[in-house]
C-alpha positions as CSV (number, residue, x, y, z in Angstrom):
1,M,-112.3,-17.5,3.8
2,P,-114.8,-18.4,3.8
3,G,-115.9,-15.5,1.6
4,C,-116.7,-14.2,-2.4
5,V,-114.5,-11.9,-4.2
6,H,-117.5,-9.4,-4.6
7,T,-118.2,-9.4,-1.0
8,D,-114.6,-8.7,-0.3
9,L,-114.2,-6.3,-2.8
10,L,-117.3,-4.3,-1.8
11,S,-116.1,-4.5,2.0
12,A,-112.8,-2.6,0.6
13,S,-114.7,0.0,-0.9
14,L,-113.2,-1.1,-4.3
15,I,-116.4,-1.4,-6.1
16,P,-119.9,-0.3,-5.9
17,D,-123.0,-2.4,-4.5
18,P,-123.4,-4.8,-7.5
19,Y,-127.1,-5.1,-6.8
20,L,-127.7,-1.3,-7.4
21,D,-128.8,-0.1,-10.7
22,E,-126.8,-1.3,-13.8
23,N,-123.8,-2.2,-11.4
24,E,-123.8,-5.8,-12.3
25,L,-123.2,-5.1,-15.9
26,A,-120.4,-3.0,-15.0
27,L,-118.8,-5.3,-12.6
28,A,-118.9,-8.0,-14.9
29,W,-115.4,-8.3,-15.2
30,V,-115.1,-9.6,-11.7
31,G,-116.0,-12.7,-12.8
32,H,-113.5,-13.1,-15.6
33,Q,-110.4,-12.4,-13.5
34,Q,-107.8,-14.7,-11.4
35,W,-108.1,-13.9,-7.8
36,R,-105.6,-15.1,-5.2
37,Y,-106.3,-16.0,-1.4
38,R,-103.5,-16.4,0.6
39,T,-103.0,-16.8,4.6
40,S,-100.4,-17.4,6.9
41,F,-100.0,-19.6,10.0
42,M,-97.5,-20.7,12.4
43,L,-96.7,-24.4,13.5
44,S,-94.2,-25.5,16.7
45,A,-92.2,-28.3,16.7
46,N,-94.2,-29.9,18.5
47,E,-97.3,-29.6,16.2
48,I,-95.3,-30.5,13.0
49,A,-94.2,-33.7,15.1
50,D,-97.8,-34.4,15.5
51,S,-98.7,-33.7,11.8
52,E,-98.9,-36.8,10.5
53,G,-101.7,-37.7,8.5
54,T,-103.0,-33.6,8.2
55,E,-105.2,-32.6,5.4
56,L,-106.3,-29.5,4.3
57,V,-109.7,-29.6,3.9
58,C,-111.8,-27.1,1.6
59,L,-115.2,-27.0,1.2
60,G,-116.8,-25.4,-1.9
61,L,-114.0,-24.3,-3.6
62,D,-115.7,-21.9,-6.4
63,T,-114.7,-23.5,-8.7
64,V,-111.6,-23.9,-11.0
65,A,-108.8,-23.6,-8.5
66,A,-105.4,-24.6,-7.6
67,V,-104.4,-25.1,-4.1
68,L,-101.0,-24.6,-2.9
69,V,-99.2,-25.2,0.5
70,N,-95.9,-23.3,0.9
71,G,-95.3,-22.6,-2.7
72,V,-95.9,-26.2,-3.6
73,A,-99.4,-27.4,-5.7
74,V,-101.5,-29.9,-3.5
75,G,-104.3,-30.1,-6.0
76,R,-106.7,-28.3,-8.7
77,T,-110.4,-28.6,-8.6
78,S,-113.2,-28.1,-10.7
79,N,-116.3,-28.9,-8.8
80,Q,-118.1,-26.2,-6.5
81,H,-120.4,-28.7,-5.1
82,R,-117.7,-31.2,-2.9
83,V,-115.4,-31.0,-0.3
84,H,-111.8,-31.5,-1.2
85,R,-108.8,-32.9,0.9
86,F,-105.5,-32.5,0.2
87,P,-102.6,-34.6,2.0
88,V,-100.2,-31.8,3.5
89,A,-98.3,-33.2,6.4
90,S,-95.0,-33.5,4.3
91,L,-95.2,-29.7,3.4
92,L,-95.7,-28.3,6.8
93,R,-92.6,-26.7,8.6
94,E,-91.7,-24.9,12.1
95,G,-92.4,-21.3,12.0
96,D,-94.5,-19.7,9.4
97,N,-96.6,-21.4,6.8
98,T,-98.6,-20.3,3.9
99,I,-101.9,-21.7,1.9
100,E,-102.9,-20.2,-1.4
101,V,-105.8,-20.8,-3.5
102,V,-105.8,-19.3,-6.9
103,F,-109.1,-18.9,-8.6
104,D,-109.4,-19.0,-12.5
105,D,-111.9,-17.8,-14.4
106,A,-114.7,-20.4,-14.8
107,W,-116.0,-19.5,-17.8
108,P,-113.2,-20.8,-20.2
109,H,-113.1,-23.9,-18.6
110,A,-116.9,-24.5,-19.3
111,E,-116.7,-23.1,-22.7
112,S,-113.7,-26.0,-23.6
113,L,-115.8,-28.6,-22.1
114,R,-118.4,-27.4,-24.1
115,D,-116.6,-27.2,-27.4
116,E,-115.0,-30.9,-26.4
117,L,-118.5,-32.3,-25.9
118,G,-121.0,-30.0,-28.1
119,P,-123.5,-28.2,-27.5
120,L,-126.3,-29.2,-25.2
121,P,-129.8,-28.0,-24.5
122,N,-129.8,-24.5,-22.6
123,A,-132.1,-22.1,-22.0
124,Y,-129.5,-19.7,-21.6
125,P,-126.5,-18.3,-23.4
126,A,-123.8,-19.0,-20.5
127,P,-122.1,-22.5,-20.6
128,F,-123.2,-23.2,-16.9
129,N,-124.6,-26.6,-17.6
130,F,-121.2,-27.6,-18.4
131,I,-119.3,-27.1,-15.1
132,R,-120.0,-28.2,-11.3
133,K,-120.6,-24.5,-10.2
134,M,-123.7,-22.6,-8.8
135,A,-125.5,-21.8,-12.1
136,C,-127.1,-18.4,-10.6
137,N,-123.3,-17.3,-10.8
138,F,-123.9,-17.5,-14.9
139,G,-126.9,-14.9,-14.6
140,W,-130.5,-15.3,-13.8
141,D,-133.6,-13.2,-13.5
142,W,-132.9,-13.1,-9.5
143,G,-129.1,-14.1,-9.3
144,Q,-126.3,-12.2,-10.6
145,R,-123.8,-12.8,-13.1
146,W,-120.6,-13.2,-11.7
C-alpha cells in the first residue's frame, strides 16, 4: 500500500475500467467483499534489539479493518480520516515478519450503526453518514460507488 482495491484489480487486468460505460454498476461487488493485503519484511537481530517502542503507523485505512502483525491482531479500525498507531515491538522477530490488513465491507458496519442510532437526514439511500469513510465512495454524481 498505498493503493485501492479497484486500482489494484485494474492494474492486474482483473476488472474493466470502472470509469467507462456502466462498469461502475457491474463492479459494485468489489466494495462488498473482504480484501486482504499482506506484505513481509526481514529484520536482523540488531534491528530487533533496537525495536523498543516501534509502532506500525497506518494513514487513512479505508475503513473497517483488522491489522495483524505476524498473525497477531494489533487493532481494528473504523475511521478512514485518522492516523492509527499500533505498538508492535513485542511482536517483531528476527527473520521474516508479516503485516496484514483485512478490510471488511463498510456497508454492514454503517447499516448496523444506522439501525442502532435510528435514521438521520440523508439525501442519498446509502448509509454514508453513519461511518467515518469518504462519503463519495457510496456513490455521488461525480464519484463511483465502491
